[in-house]
C-alpha positions as CSV (number, residue, x, y, z in Angstrom):
1,M,0.0,0.0,0.0
2,A,1.3,3.4,-0.9
3,T,1.8,6.1,1.6
4,L,-0.1,9.4,1.6
5,N,3.1,11.1,0.3
6,E,3.4,8.6,-2.5
7,H,-0.2,9.1,-3.5
8,C,0.2,12.9,-3.4
9,R,3.4,12.7,-5.5
10,D,1.6,10.6,-8.1
11,C,-1.1,13.2,-8.5
12,E,1.3,16.1,-8.4
13,R,3.2,14.5,-11.3
14,E,0.0,13.6,-13.3
15,L,-2.4,16.4,-12.4
16,G,-0.2,19.2,-11.1
17,E,-1.6,19.2,-7.5
18,P,-1.5,16.6,-4.7
19,F,-5.2,16.2,-3.9
20,T,-4.3,15.4,-0.3
21,H,-7.9,15.6,0.8
22,V,-9.0,12.9,-1.7
23,H,-6.3,10.5,-0.5
24,E,-7.1,11.1,3.1
25,W,-10.8,10.5,2.5
26,L,-10.1,7.3,0.5
27,D,-7.9,5.9,3.3
28,E,-9.8,7.3,6.3
29,L,-11.1,3.9,7.4
30,Q,-7.7,2.2,7.2
31,P,-7.0,2.5,10.9
32,D,-10.3,0.6,11.7
33,Y,-10.3,-2.0,8.9
34,G,-6.6,-2.5,7.8
35,P,-6.3,-3.6,4.2
36,M,-10.0,-4.3,4.1
37,H,-10.7,-0.6,4.2
38,R,-10.5,-0.6,0.4
39,V,-13.9,-2.3,0.2
40,F,-15.6,0.9,1.4
41,R,-14.1,3.5,-1.1
42,H,-11.5,2.0,-3.4
43,H,-13.8,1.1,-6.3
44,R,-15.7,2.7,-9.2
45,E,-18.5,3.8,-7.0
46,G,-16.0,5.5,-4.7
47,V,-14.6,7.4,-7.6
48,E,-18.1,8.7,-8.3
49,R,-18.6,9.7,-4.7
50,V,-15.3,11.7,-5.0
51,R,-16.6,13.3,-8.2
52,A,-19.9,14.3,-6.5
53,K,-17.9,15.8,-3.5
54,W,-15.0,17.5,-5.3
55,G,-15.4,17.3,-9.1
56,D,-13.8,15.7,-12.1
57,R,-10.2,16.4,-11.3
58,A,-10.5,15.0,-7.8
59,A,-12.2,11.9,-9.3
60,R,-9.1,11.5,-11.6
61,A,-7.0,11.7,-8.4
62,A,-9.1,9.0,-6.8
63,E,-8.6,6.8,-9.9
64,I,-4.8,7.3,-9.7
65,H,-4.9,6.4,-6.0
66,I,-7.0,3.3,-6.5
67,R,-5.0,2.0,-9.4
68,R,-1.8,2.2,-7.4
69,D,-3.3,0.4,-4.5
70,T,-5.1,-2.3,-6.5
71,G,-2.5,-3.2,-9.1
72,G,-3.8,-1.1,-11.9
73,V,-7.5,-1.8,-11.9
74,I,-10.6,0.0,-10.5
75,P,-12.9,-2.8,-9.3
76,S,-16.6,-2.6,-8.6
77,Q,-17.8,-2.4,-5.0
78,A,-19.6,-5.7,-5.4
79,A,-16.3,-7.4,-6.4
80,L,-14.6,-6.1,-3.3
81,R,-17.5,-7.0,-1.1
82,N,-17.5,-10.5,-2.4
83,R,-13.7,-10.8,-1.9
84,W,-13.8,-9.6,1.7
85,G,-17.2,-11.0,2.7
86,I,-18.6,-7.6,3.6
87,T,-22.4,-7.0,3.6
88,A,-24.2,-4.0,2.3
89,E,-25.1,-3.1,5.9
90,D,-21.4,-2.9,6.7
91,I,-20.9,-0.5,3.9
92,V,-23.7,1.7,5.0
93,A,-22.4,1.7,8.6
94,A,-19.0,2.9,7.5
95,S,-20.1,5.5,4.9
96,D,-19.8,9.2,5.4
């Protein structure tokens, strides 16, 4: 898993700004869920939540972040839920 600084450098290089707030939001649940935190926001639906919150450039930053953390793909939330055995209720409980 990349560090906050690595994610910010990736975005600085590709987008011209770090988008620190996006990376912090994507990884906000990591202390509580460890690697499983990705099921909550590291997916296509998470990118769209970023777009709704902060716009298209921020959504691009989220895509860069997620691709780095997932080996180059942006999975669906359902695929991650199935992988980790997380229910829809778990997702709602941890959402913002």
